[in-house]
C-alpha positions as CSV (number, residue, x, y, z in Angstrom):
1,M,16.1,-20.3,26.5
2,E,17.6,-20.9,29.9
3,Y,14.8,-23.2,31.0
4,A,15.8,-26.1,33.3
5,A,13.8,-28.1,30.7
6,V,16.6,-27.3,28.2
7,N,19.8,-27.3,30.3
8,F,19.0,-29.8,33.0
9,V,22.4,-31.5,32.2
10,P,25.6,-29.9,31.0
11,T,25.8,-31.7,27.7
12,I,23.1,-31.1,25.1
13,H,22.9,-33.3,21.9
14,H,21.4,-32.5,18.6
15,D,22.2,-35.8,16.8
16,T,22.5,-39.4,17.8
17,Y,25.8,-40.5,19.5
18,A,27.6,-43.8,20.3
19,R,26.1,-44.3,23.8
20,I,22.6,-44.6,22.5
21,D,23.4,-46.6,19.4
22,P,20.3,-48.9,19.1
23,S,22.3,-51.7,17.5
24,K,24.1,-52.1,20.8
25,A,20.8,-52.6,22.7
26,D,19.1,-55.9,23.1
27,L,15.3,-55.7,23.0
28,S,14.9,-59.2,21.7
29,G,11.6,-60.8,22.6
30,R,9.8,-57.4,23.1
31,N,7.0,-55.9,21.1
32,V,6.6,-52.2,20.5
33,L,3.6,-50.2,19.1
34,I,4.2,-46.7,17.7
35,T,1.5,-44.3,16.6
36,G,2.0,-41.7,13.9
37,A,4.6,-44.1,12.4
38,S,4.4,-43.3,8.7
39,R,7.0,-40.5,8.6
40,G,9.1,-38.1,10.6
41,L,9.7,-38.9,14.3
42,G,7.4,-42.0,14.4
43,K,9.2,-43.6,11.4
44,A,12.6,-42.8,13.0
45,M,11.5,-44.5,16.2
46,A,10.4,-47.6,14.3
47,V,13.8,-47.7,12.6
48,S,15.6,-47.5,15.9
49,Y,13.6,-50.3,17.4
50,A,14.2,-52.5,14.3
51,K,18.0,-51.9,14.8
52,S,17.6,-53.0,18.5
53,G,16.3,-56.5,17.6
54,V,12.7,-56.3,18.9
55,A,10.5,-59.3,18.1
56,G,7.5,-57.3,16.9
57,I,6.7,-53.8,15.7
58,V,3.1,-52.5,15.3
59,L,2.8,-49.3,13.2
60,L,-0.4,-47.2,13.5
61,A,-1.0,-44.3,11.2
62,R,-3.6,-42.6,9.0
63,S,-1.4,-43.0,5.8
64,D,0.2,-45.9,4.0
65,L,2.9,-47.8,5.9
66,S,4.1,-50.3,3.3
67,S,7.3,-48.4,2.5
68,V,8.1,-48.2,6.2
69,E,7.6,-51.9,6.7
70,S,10.1,-52.8,3.9
71,E,12.6,-50.4,5.3
72,L,12.3,-51.9,8.8
73,L,12.9,-55.4,7.5
74,E,16.0,-54.2,5.7
75,V,17.3,-52.3,8.7
76,A,16.9,-55.3,11.0
77,K,18.7,-57.5,8.5
78,E,21.6,-55.1,8.2
79,A,21.8,-55.0,12.0
80,G,22.1,-58.8,12.1
81,H,18.7,-59.5,13.6
82,S,16.0,-61.8,12.5
83,P,13.2,-60.0,10.8
84,P,10.7,-58.6,13.3
85,K,7.0,-59.4,13.0
86,I,5.5,-56.3,11.6
87,L,1.8,-55.3,11.7
88,C,0.8,-52.2,9.8
89,L,-2.6,-50.7,10.7
90,T,-4.3,-47.7,9.2
91,A,-6.4,-45.8,11.7
92,D,-7.2,-42.3,12.8
93,A,-6.2,-42.1,16.5
94,T,-9.2,-39.8,17.2
95,D,-11.7,-42.4,15.9
96,R,-12.8,-44.6,18.8
97,A,-14.2,-47.4,16.6
98,A,-11.1,-47.5,14.4
99,V,-8.7,-47.5,17.4
100,E,-10.7,-50.3,19.2
101,K,-10.7,-52.3,16.0
102,A,-6.9,-51.8,15.6
103,A,-6.5,-53.1,19.2
104,E,-8.5,-56.2,18.4
105,E,-6.3,-56.9,15.4
106,V,-3.1,-56.4,17.5
107,A,-4.5,-58.7,20.2
108,S,-5.1,-61.4,17.6
109,S,-1.4,-61.2,16.4
110,F,0.5,-60.4,19.6
111,D,0.1,-61.7,23.2
112,S,1.2,-58.4,24.6
113,I,2.8,-55.0,23.9
114,D,5.8,-54.2,25.9
115,I,6.2,-50.6,24.8
116,L,3.5,-48.2,23.7
117,I,4.7,-44.9,22.1
118,N,2.0,-42.2,21.7
119,N,3.6,-40.2,19.0
120,A,0.8,-39.0,16.7
121,G,0.3,-35.3,17.0
122,Y,-1.0,-32.1,15.4
123,L,0.2,-28.5,15.5
124,E,-1.9,-25.4,14.8
125,T,-0.9,-22.3,12.9
126,F,0.4,-19.9,15.6
127,K,-2.1,-17.1,16.1
128,P,-3.2,-14.9,19.0
129,W,-6.2,-16.3,20.9
130,A,-8.8,-14.0,19.3
131,D,-7.5,-14.7,15.8
132,T,-7.5,-18.5,16.0
133,D,-9.8,-20.8,14.0
134,P,-11.9,-22.6,16.6
135,D,-12.1,-25.8,14.5
136,E,-8.3,-26.0,14.0
137,W,-7.6,-25.0,17.6
138,W,-9.9,-27.8,18.9
139,K,-8.4,-30.3,16.4
140,V,-5.1,-30.0,18.3
141,F,-6.9,-31.3,21.4
142,E,-8.7,-34.0,19.4
143,V,-5.4,-35.4,18.1
144,N,-3.0,-34.7,21.0
145,V,-5.2,-35.5,23.9
146,K,-8.2,-37.5,22.8
147,G,-6.1,-39.5,20.4
148,V,-3.6,-40.3,23.2
149,Y,-6.5,-41.1,25.5
150,L,-8.2,-43.5,23.1
151,T,-5.0,-45.2,22.0
152,T,-3.8,-45.8,25.6
153,R,-7.2,-46.9,26.7
154,S,-7.5,-49.4,23.9
155,F,-4.0,-50.9,24.2
156,L,-3.4,-50.7,27.9
157,P,-4.7,-54.3,28.5
158,L,-2.0,-55.6,26.1
159,V,0.6,-53.4,27.8
160,L,-0.3,-54.7,31.2
161,K,0.1,-58.3,30.0
162,S,3.7,-57.6,29.1
163,K,6.9,-57.8,31.1
164,E,8.0,-54.2,30.5
165,K,4.6,-52.4,30.8
166,T,6.0,-49.2,29.4
167,V,4.1,-46.2,28.0
168,V,6.0,-43.3,26.4
169,M,4.1,-40.1,25.9
170,V,5.7,-37.8,23.2
171,S,5.3,-34.4,24.8
172,S,7.3,-31.3,24.0
173,I,9.4,-28.6,25.6
174,G,6.3,-26.5,24.7
175,G,4.5,-28.4,27.4
176,V,6.6,-26.7,30.0
177,A,7.1,-23.4,28.3
178,T,4.9,-20.6,26.9
179,R,5.0,-19.2,23.4
180,A,2.5,-16.7,22.3
181,G,0.3,-18.1,19.5
182,A,0.7,-21.8,20.5
183,S,-2.1,-21.9,23.1
184,A,-3.6,-25.2,21.9
185,Y,-0.4,-27.2,21.1
186,Q,1.5,-26.2,24.2
187,T,-1.5,-26.8,26.5
188,T,-2.0,-30.3,25.0
189,K,1.6,-31.2,25.6
190,T,1.3,-30.2,29.2
191,A,-1.9,-32.3,29.3
192,V,-0.1,-35.5,28.2
193,L,2.3,-35.1,31.1
194,R,-0.6,-34.9,33.5
195,L,-2.2,-38.0,31.9
196,N,1.0,-39.8,33.0
197,D,0.1,-38.8,36.5
198,F,-3.1,-40.7,36.3
199,L,-1.7,-43.7,34.5
200,M,0.8,-44.1,37.3
201,A,-1.8,-43.4,40.0
202,E,-4.2,-46.0,38.6
203,Y,-1.8,-48.7,37.2
204,G,1.6,-48.1,38.9
205,Q,0.9,-50.8,41.4
206,Q,0.4,-53.2,38.5
207,G,3.9,-52.4,37.3
208,L,3.1,-49.8,34.7
209,L,5.9,-47.4,33.8
210,A,4.9,-44.2,32.0
211,F,7.0,-41.1,31.2
212,G,7.0,-38.1,28.9
213,I,9.5,-37.3,26.2
214,H,10.5,-34.1,24.5
215,P,11.6,-35.5,21.1
216,G,13.8,-32.5,20.2
217,G,13.4,-29.8,17.7
218,V,13.1,-31.6,14.4
219,M,12.2,-30.2,11.0
220,T,9.3,-32.5,10.3
221,E,6.3,-31.7,8.1
222,L,4.4,-30.9,11.3
223,A,7.1,-28.5,12.6
224,K,7.1,-26.5,9.4
225,V,3.8,-25.0,10.6
226,M,5.8,-23.1,13.2
227,P,6.6,-19.5,12.5
228,K,9.7,-19.2,10.3
229,E,11.6,-17.3,12.9
230,L,11.5,-20.4,15.1
231,H,12.8,-22.8,12.4
232,G,16.4,-22.1,13.5
233,N,15.5,-24.0,16.7
234,L,14.7,-27.1,14.6
235,Q,18.3,-28.4,14.5
236,D,17.9,-31.9,15.9
237,T,17.8,-35.2,13.9
238,P,14.9,-37.6,14.2
239,E,17.5,-40.3,14.9
240,L,18.3,-38.6,18.2
241,A,14.7,-39.1,19.3
242,G,14.4,-42.7,18.1
243,D,17.7,-43.8,19.6
244,T,17.2,-42.1,22.9
245,I,13.8,-43.7,23.4
246,V,15.2,-47.1,22.6
247,F,18.0,-46.5,25.2
248,L,15.5,-45.4,27.9
249,T,13.2,-48.4,27.3
250,Q,15.8,-51.1,27.0
251,E,15.5,-51.6,30.7
252,R,13.0,-50.5,33.4
253,R,14.0,-47.4,35.3
254,E,11.2,-47.0,37.8
255,W,12.6,-43.7,39.0
256,L,11.8,-42.1,35.7
257,A,8.1,-42.9,36.0
258,D,5.8,-39.9,35.6
259,R,8.7,-37.6,34.7
260,Y,9.6,-35.3,31.7
261,I,12.7,-36.2,29.8
262,S,14.4,-34.5,26.9
263,V,16.2,-36.5,24.2
264,N,18.7,-33.6,24.0
265,W,20.0,-34.4,27.5
266,D,23.1,-36.6,27.6
267,V,21.8,-39.9,29.0
268,D,24.8,-40.7,31.2
269,E,24.5,-37.2,32.8
270,L,20.8,-37.7,33.3
271,L,21.3,-41.1,34.9
272,S,24.0,-39.6,37.2
273,K,21.3,-37.2,38.6
274,K,19.0,-40.1,39.7
275,D,19.4,-39.4,43.4
276,E,18.8,-35.7,43.0
277,V,15.8,-36.2,40.8
278,V,14.2,-38.7,43.2
279,K,15.0,-36.8,46.4
280,N,13.6,-33.5,45.1
281,D,10.9,-35.1,43.0
282,L,12.1,-33.2,39.9
283,L,11.0,-33.3,36.3
284,K,7.2,-33.3,37.0
285,V,4.4,-30.8,36.3
286,R,3.5,-29.5,39.8
287,L,2.3,-26.3,41.5
288,R,4.8,-25.4,44.2
289,C,3.8,-22.9,46.9
């Protein structure tokens, strides 16, 4: 796969590394909200933020989060931080009433949310277009697009009240590639990159910073739905995603706004390409003629 989306920098990582060690970051005083946080990538992201010393962590998922909460408290303690304020909320991201209620609960406990991570997702069984189940196909859009829309819409006022004003859209390399059988998933992952366009167009002047992330190829429960011949590509650790996102959000980098970033890329090599990225307006979904 010789996509620029894969090899944009020379060094490609499949596991976490010293440069992005979250225990070396200082996110004290900041609050983060993560959807799809009960397992897999979302849980790994929460653990990474607990190691970084954040003040508050809001976990949103459809399933029970009690075991995650206890793990985060232990991780923070081991990293030498005061225990973060943790709020666990059970809600389906596609349910407008449930998401709006969750936002009210968060607003009653936190003055603001510095970092919103839209991680909840769904992947269909890969099939050619004519063989797909229309209900399952559309469910991918319900979770990956509507869910992101509802979550961002409901929590955006709290994000805009914060200092960091950061929204992270968990996209995928599939959003910039084409794999037969993945018409729903890959289209939705392109869509979330376009949603960032509108977030920046509508709220960029208020200081919002939104970007998209490819979280790597991780063997999560969701990824197991992929065809077995693709499982060999799932060689990345969830810690790589969590630690990279902490690194990228520990300070504001306005030049990354509205762009696609892969956690596989070495962060120092990415940062060294800042001038090239800005000058040529790279890492965006655009039609070039």
